BAROVEX-712613 format. One record per residue (C-alpha): x, y, z; residue number from 0. Coordinates in Angstrom, 1 decimal, decimal comma. Last residue first. Layout:
+--------+--------+--------+-----+
:     px :     py :     pz : num :
+--------+--------+--------+-----+
:      X :      Y :      Z : NUM :
...
+--------+--------+--------+-----+
This chain:
+--------+--------+--------+-----+
:     px :     py :     pz : num :
+--------+--------+--------+-----+
:   90,7 :  -90,3 :  -18,9 : 385 :
:   92,2 :  -93,7 :  -20,3 : 384 :
:   95,2 :  -94,9 :  -18,2 : 383 :
:   98,1 :  -97,0 :  -19,2 : 382 :
:  101,4 :  -97,8 :  -17,1 : 381 :
:  104,5 :  -99,7 :  -17,5 : 380 :
:  105,0 : -100,0 :  -21,3 : 379 :
:  108,7 : -101,4 :  -22,0 : 378 :
:  107,5 : -104,3 :  -24,0 : 377 :
:  104,0 : -103,6 :  -25,5 : 376 :
:  101,4 : -105,5 :  -23,4 : 375 :
:  100,0 : -102,5 :  -22,0 : 374 :
:   99,2 : -101,1 :  -25,6 : 373 :
:   97,4 : -104,4 :  -26,3 : 372 :
:   95,4 : -104,4 :  -23,0 : 371 :
:   94,3 : -100,8 :  -23,6 : 370 :
:   93,1 : -101,9 :  -27,2 : 369 :
:   91,0 : -104,6 :  -25,7 : 368 :
:   89,6 : -102,4 :  -23,1 : 367 :
:   88,4 : -100,2 :  -26,0 : 366 :
:   89,3 :  -96,6 :  -26,6 : 365 :
:   86,4 :  -94,7 :  -28,1 : 364 :
:   87,3 :  -92,2 :  -31,1 : 363 :
:   88,5 :  -88,6 :  -31,4 : 362 :
:   91,9 :  -89,1 :  -29,6 : 361 :
:   94,1 :  -87,1 :  -27,2 : 360 :
:   97,3 :  -88,9 :  -26,5 : 359 :
:   99,5 :  -87,8 :  -23,5 : 358 :
:  102,9 :  -89,8 :  -23,5 : 357 :
:  105,4 :  -90,3 :  -20,9 : 356 :
:  108,9 :  -91,5 :  -20,9 : 355 :
:  111,3 :  -92,7 :  -18,1 : 354 :
:  115,0 :  -93,8 :  -18,5 : 353 :
:  116,2 :  -90,1 :  -18,1 : 352 :
:  113,3 :  -87,8 :  -18,4 : 351 :
:  111,2 :  -88,2 :  -21,5 : 350 :
:  108,4 :  -86,1 :  -23,1 : 349 :
:  105,7 :  -87,0 :  -25,6 : 348 :
:  102,7 :  -85,0 :  -26,3 : 347 :
:   99,6 :  -85,8 :  -28,4 : 346 :
:   96,7 :  -84,1 :  -30,3 : 345 :
:   93,5 :  -85,3 :  -32,1 : 344 :
:   94,7 :  -88,8 :  -32,8 : 343 :
:   92,3 :  -90,6 :  -35,0 : 342 :
:   91,5 :  -94,3 :  -33,8 : 341 :
:   90,7 :  -96,8 :  -36,5 : 340 :
:   91,9 :  -99,6 :  -34,3 : 339 :
:   94,8 : -100,4 :  -36,6 : 338 :
:   95,7 :  -96,8 :  -36,3 : 337 :
:   95,8 :  -96,8 :  -32,6 : 336 :
:   98,0 :  -99,8 :  -32,7 : 335 :
:  100,4 :  -98,2 :  -35,1 : 334 :
:  100,5 :  -95,1 :  -32,8 : 333 :
:  101,6 :  -97,2 :  -29,8 : 332 :
:  104,4 :  -98,9 :  -31,8 : 331 :
:  105,6 :  -96,0 :  -33,4 : 330 :
:  105,8 :  -93,9 :  -30,3 : 329 :
:  107,9 :  -96,7 :  -28,5 : 328 :
:  110,4 :  -97,1 :  -31,5 : 327 :
:  113,4 :  -96,2 :  -29,3 : 326 :
:  113,3 :  -96,8 :  -25,6 : 325 :
:  112,7 :  -94,6 :  -22,8 : 324 :
:  110,7 :  -97,1 :  -20,6 : 323 :
:  107,0 :  -96,4 :  -20,6 : 322 :
:  104,3 :  -94,3 :  -19,0 : 321 :
:  101,1 :  -94,0 :  -21,3 : 320 :
:   98,3 :  -91,5 :  -21,0 : 319 :
:   95,3 :  -91,8 :  -23,4 : 318 :
:   92,5 :  -89,0 :  -23,3 : 317 :
:   89,2 :  -89,3 :  -24,6 : 316 :
:   86,9 :  -87,4 :  -27,3 : 315 :
:   89,3 :  -85,0 :  -28,6 : 314 :
:   90,9 :  -81,9 :  -27,0 : 313 :
:   92,4 :  -81,4 :  -23,5 : 312 :
:   95,4 :  -78,8 :  -23,0 : 311 :
:   98,5 :  -80,6 :  -22,7 : 310 :
:  100,8 :  -80,9 :  -19,9 : 309 :
:  104,1 :  -82,9 :  -19,3 : 308 :
:  107,0 :  -82,2 :  -17,0 : 307 :
:  109,1 :  -85,4 :  -17,2 : 306 :
:  108,7 :  -88,3 :  -14,6 : 305 :
:  110,7 :  -89,1 :  -11,5 : 304 :
:  110,9 :  -85,9 :   -9,3 : 303 :
:  107,6 :  -84,5 :  -10,6 : 302 :
:  107,0 :  -81,0 :  -10,3 : 301 :
:  104,1 :  -80,7 :  -13,0 : 300 :
:  102,5 :  -83,6 :  -14,8 : 299 :
:   99,1 :  -83,7 :  -16,8 : 298 :
:   97,1 :  -86,7 :  -16,7 : 297 :
:   93,7 :  -84,9 :  -16,8 : 296 :
:   91,9 :  -86,1 :  -13,7 : 295 :
:   94,6 :  -88,0 :  -11,8 : 294 :
:   97,3 :  -85,7 :  -12,8 : 293 :
:   95,4 :  -82,5 :  -12,2 : 292 :
:   94,1 :  -83,8 :   -8,9 : 291 :
:   97,6 :  -84,8 :   -7,8 : 290 :
:   99,1 :  -81,4 :   -8,6 : 289 :
:   96,3 :  -79,5 :   -6,7 : 288 :
:   96,7 :  -81,5 :   -3,7 : 287 :
:  100,5 :  -81,2 :   -3,5 : 286 :
:  100,3 :  -77,4 :   -4,0 : 285 :
:   97,6 :  -77,1 :   -1,4 : 284 :
:   99,5 :  -79,1 :    1,2 : 283 :
:  102,8 :  -77,5 :    0,6 : 282 :
:  101,1 :  -73,9 :    1,1 : 281 :
:   99,3 :  -75,0 :    4,1 : 280 :
:  102,4 :  -76,4 :    5,7 : 279 :
:  104,5 :  -73,3 :    4,8 : 278 :
:  101,8 :  -71,0 :    6,2 : 277 :
:  101,5 :  -72,7 :    9,3 : 276 :
:  104,9 :  -72,7 :   10,0 : 275 :
:  107,3 :  -75,7 :   10,6 : 274 :
:  109,2 :  -75,6 :    7,1 : 273 :
:  112,4 :  -75,0 :    8,5 : 272 :
:  111,9 :  -76,3 :   12,1 : 271 :
:  114,1 :  -79,4 :   11,7 : 270 :
:  115,0 :  -79,3 :   15,6 : 269 :
:  117,6 :  -76,6 :   15,5 : 268 :
:  121,2 :  -77,5 :   16,6 : 267 :
:  123,7 :  -74,6 :   17,2 : 266 :
:  127,1 :  -76,1 :   16,9 : 265 :
:  130,1 :  -74,6 :   18,7 : 264 :
:  131,1 :  -77,5 :   20,7 : 263 :
:  129,6 :  -80,9 :   19,5 : 262 :
:  127,2 :  -82,9 :   21,6 : 261 :
:  124,1 :  -82,0 :   19,7 : 260 :
:  126,1 :  -82,9 :   16,4 : 259 :
:  126,9 :  -86,4 :   17,5 : 258 :
:  123,3 :  -87,3 :   18,6 : 257 :
:  121,8 :  -85,8 :   15,4 : 256 :
:  120,8 :  -82,5 :   14,2 : 255 :
:  119,2 :  -81,4 :   10,9 : 254 :
:  118,3 :  -77,7 :   11,1 : 253 :
:  122,0 :  -76,9 :   11,3 : 252 :
:  124,1 :  -74,0 :   12,6 : 251 :
:  128,0 :  -74,5 :   12,7 : 250 :
:  130,2 :  -71,9 :   14,4 : 249 :
:  133,9 :  -71,2 :   14,4 : 248 :
:  134,6 :  -73,4 :   11,4 : 247 :
:  138,4 :  -73,3 :   10,7 : 246 :
:  139,3 :  -73,3 :   14,3 : 245 :
:  141,1 :  -76,5 :   14,3 : 244 :
:  138,7 :  -78,1 :   16,6 : 243 :
:  135,7 :  -76,8 :   14,5 : 242 :
:  137,5 :  -78,2 :   11,4 : 241 :
:  138,0 :  -81,6 :   13,2 : 240 :
:  134,4 :  -81,8 :   14,2 : 239 :
:  133,3 :  -81,1 :   10,6 : 238 :
:  135,4 :  -83,9 :    9,1 : 237 :
:  133,8 :  -86,2 :   11,6 : 236 :
:  130,3 :  -85,0 :   10,5 : 235 :
:  130,7 :  -85,1 :    6,7 : 234 :
:  128,3 :  -82,3 :    5,7 : 233 :
:  125,6 :  -82,9 :    3,0 : 232 :
:  124,3 :  -85,7 :    5,2 : 231 :
:  122,4 :  -83,3 :    7,5 : 230 :
:  120,2 :  -81,9 :    4,8 : 229 :
:  119,4 :  -78,5 :    3,4 : 228 :
:  119,4 :  -76,1 :    6,4 : 227 :
:  123,0 :  -76,1 :    6,7 : 226 :
:  124,8 :  -72,9 :    7,8 : 225 :
:  128,6 :  -72,6 :    8,1 : 224 :
:  130,2 :  -69,7 :   10,1 : 223 :
:  134,0 :  -69,3 :    8,8 : 222 :
:  136,7 :  -68,8 :   11,4 : 221 :
:  139,5 :  -69,6 :    9,0 : 220 :
:  138,6 :  -69,1 :    5,3 : 219 :
:  137,8 :  -72,4 :    3,7 : 218 :
:  140,4 :  -74,3 :    1,5 : 217 :
:  140,9 :  -77,2 :    3,8 : 216 :
:  137,3 :  -77,5 :    5,0 : 215 :
:  136,4 :  -78,4 :    1,3 : 214 :
:  139,0 :  -81,3 :    1,3 : 213 :
:  137,9 :  -82,4 :    4,8 : 212 :
:  134,3 :  -82,7 :    3,8 : 211 :
:  131,2 :  -80,7 :    2,6 : 210 :
:  129,8 :  -82,8 :   -0,2 : 209 :
:  129,2 :  -85,7 :    2,3 : 208 :
:  126,5 :  -86,9 :    0,0 : 207 :
:  126,3 :  -84,5 :   -2,9 : 206 :
:  126,8 :  -86,7 :   -5,6 : 205 :
:  124,8 :  -89,7 :   -4,4 : 204 :
:  121,9 :  -87,3 :   -3,8 : 203 :
:  120,9 :  -84,5 :   -1,4 : 202 :
:  119,6 :  -81,3 :   -2,7 : 201 :
:  121,8 :  -78,1 :   -2,6 : 200 :
:  121,0 :  -75,0 :   -0,4 : 199 :
:  124,2 :  -74,8 :    1,8 : 198 :
:  124,8 :  -71,4 :    3,5 : 197 :
:  128,5 :  -70,1 :    4,1 : 196 :
:  129,6 :  -67,2 :    6,2 : 195 :
:  132,9 :  -65,3 :    6,2 : 194 :
:  133,4 :  -65,9 :    2,5 : 193 :
:  136,8 :  -65,7 :    0,7 : 192 :
:  138,3 :  -69,3 :    0,6 : 191 :
:  134,8 :  -71,0 :    0,0 : 190 :
:  133,8 :  -68,9 :   -2,8 : 189 :
:  137,3 :  -69,4 :   -4,4 : 188 :
:  137,1 :  -73,1 :   -4,1 : 187 :
:  133,5 :  -73,2 :   -5,7 : 186 :
:  134,9 :  -71,5 :   -8,7 : 185 :
:  132,6 :  -69,6 :  -11,3 : 184 :
:  131,4 :  -67,6 :   -8,6 : 183 :
:  128,2 :  -65,4 :   -9,2 : 182 :
:  128,3 :  -62,0 :   -7,6 : 181 :
:  125,0 :  -60,8 :   -6,4 : 180 :
:  124,3 :  -57,3 :   -7,2 : 179 :
:  121,9 :  -58,2 :  -10,0 : 178 :
:  119,5 :  -59,8 :   -7,5 : 177 :
:  118,4 :  -63,2 :   -8,5 : 176 :
:  114,8 :  -63,7 :   -9,7 : 175 :
:  116,0 :  -63,7 :  -13,4 : 174 :
:  118,8 :  -66,3 :  -12,6 : 173 :
:  116,2 :  -68,8 :  -11,3 : 172 :
:  114,1 :  -68,6 :  -14,5 : 171 :
:  117,3 :  -69,1 :  -16,5 : 170 :
:  118,3 :  -72,1 :  -14,4 : 169 :
:  121,5 :  -72,3 :  -12,2 : 168 :
:  123,1 :  -75,7 :  -12,9 : 167 :
:  126,6 :  -74,6 :  -11,9 : 166 :
:  125,4 :  -72,8 :   -8,8 : 165 :
:  127,4 :  -70,7 :   -6,8 : 164 :
:  126,6 :  -67,4 :   -5,1 : 163 :
:  128,6 :  -64,6 :   -3,4 : 162 :
:  126,7 :  -62,1 :   -1,6 : 161 :
:  128,1 :  -59,1 :    0,2 : 160 :
:  126,0 :  -58,4 :    3,2 : 159 :
:  123,8 :  -55,3 :    3,9 : 158 :
:  120,7 :  -56,8 :    5,1 : 157 :
:  119,0 :  -56,3 :    1,8 : 156 :
:  121,8 :  -58,5 :    0,5 : 155 :
:  121,2 :  -61,2 :    3,0 : 154 :
:  117,4 :  -61,3 :    1,8 : 153 :
:  118,3 :  -61,6 :   -1,9 : 152 :
:  120,7 :  -64,5 :   -1,3 : 151 :
:  118,4 :  -66,3 :    1,3 : 150 :
:  115,5 :  -65,9 :   -1,4 : 149 :
:  117,9 :  -67,3 :   -4,1 : 148 :
:  119,2 :  -70,2 :   -1,9 : 147 :
:  115,4 :  -71,1 :   -1,1 : 146 :
:  114,0 :  -71,5 :   -4,6 : 145 :
:  117,2 :  -72,8 :   -6,2 : 144 :
:  120,6 :  -71,1 :   -6,1 : 143 :
:  122,8 :  -73,8 :   -4,5 : 142 :
:  125,9 :  -72,8 :   -2,3 : 141 :
:  125,2 :  -69,1 :   -1,1 : 140 :
:  128,6 :  -67,6 :    0,1 : 139 :
:  128,2 :  -64,7 :    2,6 : 138 :
:  130,6 :  -62,0 :    2,7 : 137 :
:  130,3 :  -59,5 :    5,7 : 136 :
:  129,5 :  -55,8 :    5,1 : 135 :
:  126,8 :  -55,8 :    7,9 : 134 :
:  126,7 :  -59,1 :    9,7 : 133 :
:  127,7 :  -57,7 :   12,7 : 132 :
:  129,9 :  -59,5 :   15,4 : 131 :
:  129,6 :  -61,2 :   18,7 : 130 :
:  130,1 :  -60,7 :   22,4 : 129 :
:  128,8 :  -63,3 :   24,6 : 128 :
:  131,4 :  -63,5 :   27,5 : 127 :
:  130,9 :  -59,8 :   27,8 : 126 :
:  127,7 :  -60,3 :   29,4 : 125 :
:  128,9 :  -61,5 :   32,6 : 124 :
:  129,3 :  -58,4 :   34,7 : 123 :
:  126,1 :  -56,5 :   33,3 : 122 :
:  124,3 :  -59,8 :   33,7 : 121 :
:  125,4 :  -60,3 :   37,2 : 120 :
:  124,5 :  -56,7 :   38,2 : 119 :
:  120,9 :  -57,2 :   36,8 : 118 :
:  120,5 :  -60,8 :   38,4 : 117 :
:  121,6 :  -59,6 :   42,0 : 116 :
:  118,1 :  -58,7 :   43,1 : 115 :
:  117,2 :  -62,5 :   43,2 : 114 :
:  119,8 :  -65,0 :   42,4 : 113 :
:  117,5 :  -67,9 :   42,2 : 112 :
:  117,4 :  -68,2 :   38,4 : 111 :
:  120,7 :  -67,1 :   37,2 : 110 :
:  121,0 :  -70,3 :   35,0 : 109 :
:  118,5 :  -68,9 :   32,6 : 108 :
:  120,8 :  -66,0 :   31,8 : 107 :
:  123,6 :  -68,5 :   30,8 : 106 :
:  121,2 :  -70,4 :   28,4 : 105 :
:  120,0 :  -67,1 :   26,8 : 104 :
:  123,7 :  -66,1 :   26,5 : 103 :
:  124,8 :  -69,3 :   24,9 : 102 :
:  121,8 :  -69,1 :   22,4 : 101 :
:  122,4 :  -65,4 :   21,6 : 100 :
:  126,2 :  -65,8 :   20,8 :  99 :
:  125,9 :  -63,3 :   17,9 :  98 :
:  126,8 :  -64,0 :   14,4 :  97 :
:  126,0 :  -67,6 :   14,2 :  96 :
:  122,5 :  -66,7 :   15,9 :  95 :
:  122,2 :  -63,8 :   13,1 :  94 :
:  122,7 :  -66,4 :   10,3 :  93 :
:  120,5 :  -69,0 :   11,9 :  92 :
:  117,7 :  -66,4 :   11,9 :  91 :
:  118,2 :  -65,7 :    8,3 :  90 :
:  118,1 :  -69,4 :    7,7 :  89 :
:  114,8 :  -69,6 :    9,6 :  88 :
:  113,4 :  -66,9 :    7,4 :  87 :
:  114,4 :  -68,8 :    4,3 :  86 :
:  112,8 :  -72,1 :    5,4 :  85 :
:  109,5 :  -70,3 :    5,9 :  84 :
:  109,9 :  -68,5 :    2,5 :  83 :
:  110,8 :  -71,6 :    0,8 :  82 :
:  107,8 :  -73,8 :    2,2 :  81 :
:  105,8 :  -73,8 :   -1,4 :  80 :
:  109,2 :  -73,5 :   -3,4 :  79 :
:  109,4 :  -77,0 :   -4,7 :  78 :
:  106,3 :  -79,0 :   -3,9 :  77 :
:  106,9 :  -82,7 :   -4,6 :  76 :
:  105,5 :  -85,1 :   -6,9 :  75 :
:  106,2 :  -88,9 :   -7,6 :  74 :
:  104,5 :  -90,4 :  -10,6 :  73 :
:  103,9 :  -94,2 :  -10,3 :  72 :
:  104,7 :  -96,1 :  -13,6 :  71 :
:  105,7 :  -99,3 :  -11,6 :  70 :
:  109,4 :  -99,1 :  -12,3 :  69 :
:  109,4 :  -95,4 :  -11,6 :  68 :
:  107,8 :  -96,0 :   -8,2 :  67 :
:  110,5 :  -98,6 :   -7,4 :  66 :
:  113,3 :  -96,2 :   -8,4 :  65 :
:  111,7 :  -93,2 :   -6,3 :  64 :
:  111,2 :  -95,2 :   -3,1 :  63 :
:  110,0 :  -92,2 :   -1,1 :  62 :
:  111,5 :  -91,1 :    2,4 :  61 :
:  114,1 :  -89,0 :    0,6 :  60 :
:  111,6 :  -86,9 :   -1,4 :  59 :
:  112,6 :  -83,4 :    0,1 :  58 :
:  110,7 :  -80,5 :   -1,2 :  57 :
:  107,4 :  -80,6 :    0,9 :  56 :
:  103,9 :  -82,0 :    0,7 :  55 :
:  105,0 :  -85,3 :   -1,1 :  54 :
:  102,4 :  -86,2 :   -3,7 :  53 :
:  102,4 :  -89,9 :   -4,7 :  52 :
:  100,9 :  -91,0 :   -7,9 :  51 :
:   99,2 :  -94,0 :   -9,7 :  50 :
:   98,5 :  -96,5 :   -6,9 :  49 :
:   96,0 :  -99,2 :   -7,7 :  48 :
:   98,5 : -102,0 :   -7,5 :  47 :
:   99,1 : -101,1 :   -3,8 :  46 :
:  102,8 : -100,1 :   -3,1 :  45 :
:  104,3 : -102,4 :   -0,2 :  44 :
:  105,9 :  -99,9 :    2,3 :  43 :
:  109,5 : -100,5 :    3,0 :  42 :
:  110,7 :  -97,2 :    1,4 :  41 :
:  107,7 :  -95,4 :    2,6 :  40 :
:  109,0 :  -93,5 :    5,7 :  39 :
:  106,3 :  -90,7 :    6,7 :  38 :
:  107,6 :  -87,4 :    6,4 :  37 :
:  105,1 :  -85,5 :    4,5 :  36 :
:  102,7 :  -87,8 :    2,5 :  35 :
:   99,6 :  -87,6 :    0,3 :  34 :
:   99,0 :  -90,9 :   -1,6 :  33 :
:   97,1 :  -91,3 :   -4,9 :  32 :
:   94,7 :  -94,0 :   -6,5 :  31 :
:   94,2 :  -95,7 :   -3,0 :  30 :
:   93,3 :  -99,3 :   -2,7 :  29 :
:   92,3 :  -99,2 :    0,7 :  28 :
:   91,9 :  -95,9 :    2,6 :  27 :
:   92,5 :  -95,9 :    6,3 :  26 :
:   94,2 :  -92,5 :    6,8 :  25 :
:   91,7 :  -90,6 :    5,0 :  24 :
:   90,6 :  -89,6 :    1,5 :  23 :
:   87,5 :  -89,9 :   -0,8 :  22 :
:   87,6 :  -87,6 :   -3,9 :  21 :
:   84,7 :  -86,9 :   -6,4 :  20 :
:   83,0 :  -84,3 :   -4,0 :  19 :
:   85,9 :  -82,0 :   -4,7 :  18 :
:   89,4 :  -81,9 :   -2,7 :  17 :
:   90,5 :  -78,5 :   -2,1 :  16 :
:   89,5 :  -78,6 :    1,4 :  15 :
:   92,4 :  -81,2 :    2,0 :  14 :
:   95,0 :  -78,3 :    1,4 :  13 :
:   93,3 :  -76,0 :    3,9 :  12 :
:   92,9 :  -78,9 :    6,3 :  11 :
:   96,7 :  -79,2 :    6,3 :  10 :
:   97,8 :  -82,9 :    5,9 :   9 :
:   98,4 :  -85,3 :    9,0 :   8 :
:  100,8 :  -88,1 :    7,6 :   7 :
:  100,2 :  -90,9 :    5,5 :   6 :
:   97,0 :  -89,7 :    3,9 :   5 :
:   95,6 :  -92,2 :    1,3 :   4 :
:   93,5 :  -90,6 :   -1,5 :   3 :
:   90,7 :  -92,4 :   -3,4 :   2 :
:   89,2 :  -91,1 :   -6,6 :   1 :
:   85,6 :  -91,6 :   -7,2 :   0 :
+--------+--------+--------+-----+
């Protein structure tokens, strides 16, 4: 029986995938796995039983990744599962930036009590809320991952001219990108020529305050900036000055804070990107399936701290080993197996940064003594027999 701790409400459609071999709930002690959405985990004490954490969503800023890696805990996310929900909100943000709809609605609500004069007042006052059309305008999509590609392709279908920038574009992503989208080799050129800019890059040490005074200095005057990725990608104080100077005519974000909601020409949406029934269901289902596949078969897909590693089962038992990515580790492990007269039917070794992971299918029976010997190898952080 596998035990799964729930740190947030998880879609019933996702939880329904669990078989009778799983027990799950908010009060599970000694869990084998954890399902989480937005719950902050960085100050949590991670139980010794914990083998994996699955985040029902793409961002993992609430999870202590380094601590998990040190303990051999695999952290999964669900890239692409909520991509359509976010893409649709980005398109809405694009239209809100072009047309002063939010200001117009707020003004119209203020006409309550004017009675029969409302239609005439609207006709007289609507000129204050004129906007522009997006047809034929240039939009720069920075980051061509699952969401960025969908935004780019949809904007093209709406008649916009699309410029994309992503120095790390994968072959798979490139195949899903419309052939009419222009890939810019220079971020500066994209910033200087586009009427709209949409951010779709992950938040890390290199991208924190990625959009700052230097970037604003080369942007086309009057640009409309959309940030549905992470608040910290944009330096707020520099944004405020860029708006005051007329460089940014509208900023639309799904990640507001107190400074942003007070700011002129800022449309602050309360983090609704993945807040659709479909997105929550897709993320939960994907997270559960990845967690089950790891716990039952040791296979890893969509981990942020471990390499992707999957092997069809063969042999009598499966041994999985997480270790520091050090020279000679495979030799030490296989030497112990050979000493115990254990024949290897198949094996796979993958690494990611400082972490390595091994799946070894064997023909014999692995004893507790052998598990202890493998676990005592310097650099080995987790050993499982399946």
